[in-house]
C-alpha positions as a printed Julia matrix, in Angstrom:
247×3 Matrix{Float64}:
   0.04   -0.06   0.05
   0.88    3.58  -0.24
   1.04    6.26   2.65
  -0.13    8.47   0.21
  -3.78    9.31   0.52
  -4.14    6.53   3.72
  -5.91    7.41   6.71
  -4.09    6.71   9.58
  -4.39    6.08  13.37
  -1.33    7.07  15.66
  -1.84    5.8   19.35
   0.09    7.87  21.51
   0.73   10.64  19.1
   1.3    13.18  21.92
   5.05   12.66  22.86
   7.57   10.34  22.13
   7.76    9.13  18.31
   3.69   10.06  18.24
   4.49   13.3   16.73
   7.03   12.14  14.25
   4.57    9.84  12.89
   2.28   12.13  12.61
   4.64   14.59  10.66
   5.9    12.2    8.53
   2.42   11.06   7.43
   1.35   14.51   6.63
   4.71   14.81   4.47
   4.16   11.88   2.72
   0.48   12.86   1.65
  -1.58   10.94   4.3
  -5.21   11.96   3.69
  -6.42   11.91   7.29
  -4.6    11.3   10.41
  -6.16   10.18  13.65
  -3.96   11.53  16.49
  -4.6     9.26  19.75
  -3.77   10.29  23.11
  -5.57   10.19  26.5
  -5.41   13.86  26.7
  -6.35   15.18  23.86
  -5.63   19.17  25.27
  -1.94   17.67  24.59
  -2.68   17.46  20.93
  -3.51   21.22  20.46
  -0.39   22.31  19.04
  -0.13   19.58  16.77
  -3.31   19.67  15.15
  -2.75   23.11  15.15
  -0.34   22.54  12.11
  -2.6    20.83  10.1
  -6.14   21.18  11.19
  -7.8    19.72   7.9
  -6.04   16.73   8.15
  -5.21   15.91  11.89
  -8.04   14.66  13.8
  -7.71   14.44  17.74
  -9.42   11.48  19.12
  -9.44   10.76  22.98
  -8.16    7.27  23.18
  -6.77    5.13  26.38
  -5.67    1.53  24.87
  -5.99    0.13  28.15
  -9.65    1.04  28.54
 -11.64   -1.63  26.24
 -14.78    1.11  25.98
 -12.17    3.77  24.91
 -10.83    1.18  21.81
 -13.86    0.27  20.98
 -15.2     3.7   20.63
 -12.08    4.57  18.71
 -12.66    1.88  16.26
 -16.41    3.22  16.13
 -15.71    6.73  15.32
 -12.94    5.9   12.71
 -14.28    3.59  10.29
 -11.9     4.81   7.51
  -8.77    3.77   8.79
  -6.4     1.99   6.43
  -3.15    2.15   8.35
  -2.9     1.43  12.23
  -0.09    3.05  13.9
   0.09    0.87  17.18
   2.86    3.87  18.92
   1.88    3.82  22.67
   4.08    2.49  25.05
   5.43    2.8   28.48
   9.25    1.72  30.08
  10.0     2.29  33.68
  13.81    1.46  33.14
  13.5    -1.38  36.16
  15.08   -4.86  36.38
  12.67   -7.98  37.27
  13.93   -8.99  40.68
  15.36   -5.52  41.52
  12.13   -3.97  41.38
  10.46   -3.08  44.79
   7.07   -4.77  43.46
   5.38   -5.68  40.22
   3.3    -2.59  39.79
   5.39   -1.14  37.16
   6.07   -4.7   35.19
   2.2    -4.91  35.24
   1.26   -1.89  33.6
   4.24   -2.54  30.99
   2.41   -5.36  30.1
  -1.13   -3.73  30.12
  -0.23   -1.02  27.9
   2.69   -2.65  25.68
   1.0    -5.96  25.36
  -2.86   -5.96  26.38
  -3.09   -2.37  24.89
  -1.83   -3.5   21.56
  -3.63   -6.29  21.17
  -6.79   -4.62  22.24
  -5.94   -1.84  19.41
  -5.18   -5.17  16.88
  -8.49   -6.99  17.57
 -10.92   -3.92  17.46
  -9.33   -2.29  14.38
  -8.94   -5.76  12.27
 -12.72   -5.77  11.48
 -11.98   -1.9    9.9
  -9.11   -2.74   7.95
 -11.0    -6.01   6.5
 -13.54   -3.51   5.36
 -11.39   -0.89   3.61
  -9.34   -4.04   2.09
  -6.49   -4.89   4.19
  -4.68   -2.09   4.75
  -2.24   -2.45   7.71
  -1.02   -2.25  11.26
   2.32   -1.39  12.33
   3.67   -2.01  15.62
   6.23   -0.35  17.88
   8.43   -2.82  19.48
  12.58   -2.87  20.18
  15.13   -4.96  19.81
  15.09   -5.73  23.59
  12.13   -8.14  22.66
  14.54  -10.51  20.86
  17.07  -10.37  23.7
  16.46   -8.95  27.33
  18.23   -5.62  28.76
  18.3    -6.42  32.33
  18.42   -2.74  32.94
  15.2    -2.67  31.44
  14.21   -6.2   32.03
  10.14   -6.17  32.71
   9.93   -3.58  29.51
  11.94   -6.28  27.44
   9.64   -8.72  28.5
   6.37   -7.05  27.53
   8.02   -6.04  24.23
   8.85   -9.88  23.73
   5.11  -10.54  24.41
   4.26   -8.02  21.58
   6.49   -9.3   19.42
   4.95  -12.45  19.51
   1.57  -11.49  19.36
   2.2    -9.43  16.09
   3.71  -12.58  14.81
  -0.32  -14.15  15.72
  -1.79  -11.57  14.36
   0.25  -11.34  11.32
  -0.77  -15.1   10.64
  -4.25  -14.27  11.79
  -5.11  -11.56   9.69
  -2.59  -12.54   6.47
  -6.11  -13.81   4.89
  -7.98  -10.76   4.79
  -4.88   -9.24   3.11
  -3.44   -6.93   6.32
   0.12   -6.55   6.3
   1.51   -6.34  10.11
   4.71   -4.91  10.81
   7.07   -5.33  13.51
   9.45   -2.16  13.98
  12.4    -3.03  16.09
  14.67   -0.44  16.74
  17.53   -0.17  19.34
  18.22    2.86  21.28
  16.49    5.52  19.83
  17.54    9.34  19.99
  14.6    10.46  22.31
  13.17   10.75  25.94
  15.46    8.18  28.0
  17.29    7.13  25.08
  19.12   10.2   24.87
  20.98    9.17  28.3
  22.08    5.44  26.29
  25.5     5.29  24.87
  25.77    5.76  21.06
  25.43    4.7   18.71
  21.66    5.92  18.65
  18.84    6.23  15.86
  17.23    9.4   15.29
  13.43    9.23  15.03
  12.95   10.34  11.76
  14.84    7.67  10.82
  12.72    4.93  12.47
   9.7     6.29  11.37
  10.85    6.81   7.75
  11.94    3.11   7.86
   8.58    2.28   9.37
   6.63    3.96   6.84
   8.82    2.35   4.14
   8.11   -1.16   5.46
   4.42   -0.32   4.69
   4.98    0.87   1.09
   7.74   -2.43   0.59
   5.65   -4.94   2.3
   8.29   -5.5    4.39
   7.39   -7.34   7.68
   9.88   -6.89  10.14
  12.37   -3.74  10.08
  15.39   -3.13  12.37
  15.57    0.77  11.87
  19.29    2.04  12.55
  22.86    0.61  12.59
  22.9    -1.05  16.01
  19.38   -2.5   15.66
  20.84   -4.47  11.96
  24.27   -5.44  14.34
  21.51   -6.98  16.89
  19.92   -8.45  14.69
  23.09  -10.04  12.73
  24.58  -10.97  15.9
  21.37  -13.07  16.67
  21.67  -14.95  13.42
  25.27  -15.7   13.86
  25.85  -15.83  17.64
  22.89  -15.24  19.79
  24.51  -16.47  23.32
  27.44  -13.97  22.99
  24.49  -11.13  22.67
  23.18  -12.29  25.43
  26.32  -12.29  27.75
  26.92   -9.13  26.28
  23.38   -7.45  27.34
  23.63   -9.38  31.04
  26.52   -7.01  32.03
  23.85   -3.92  32.24
  22.24   -4.7   35.59
  19.83   -2.64  37.27
  21.37   -0.05  39.71
  19.87   -1.38  42.85
  21.54   -4.97  42.58
């Protein structure tokens, strides 16, 4: 499919990669962009940049009623970008309790799954379209410093593969976007190399155009993907050196 003239919905559009997705969709000619956020007031400046094409939508992806309402309102969507996510930089054993790990699973896994389930019939009605799920290379190899986030993203990668299989018959492309360190938010404090948010979004949207199911934006992600094929245990051991500070 093409990005030009598509009808897109971006979750978590008010921050992080979300605003970059909206801007890239605009520049590539999307006909309409639904910008989803829990608080639509935070979308004001983004909507003001192109009020004719950017439509704010109140959306809490962990609330099934909110998700279903969005699907009911946005029946013309052809491209769903599941961008919303949370991470708390905590270990699995070192964390003081499970509250933040539960939230990571609720948002990153169950929230993404609810969006896929709600919009699958919408995309089917609109000739298949595409789903883009923002995941991470730590879905494939755990980063103990951010261990519970890694586990939630591993679950999200698995659901992406399952949803891809289930929706293949209706012609829906399901893309997994697997960057390593992104030069945005908490990633700015991580060591180089980092990939720019613009490059992540560009590669993700190009994957939709090229019908690529798994995309690895940036040199770090590509190198990690290659190492996982050649010597996965050595990469696991290298990542294991990055432990939570409280251990």
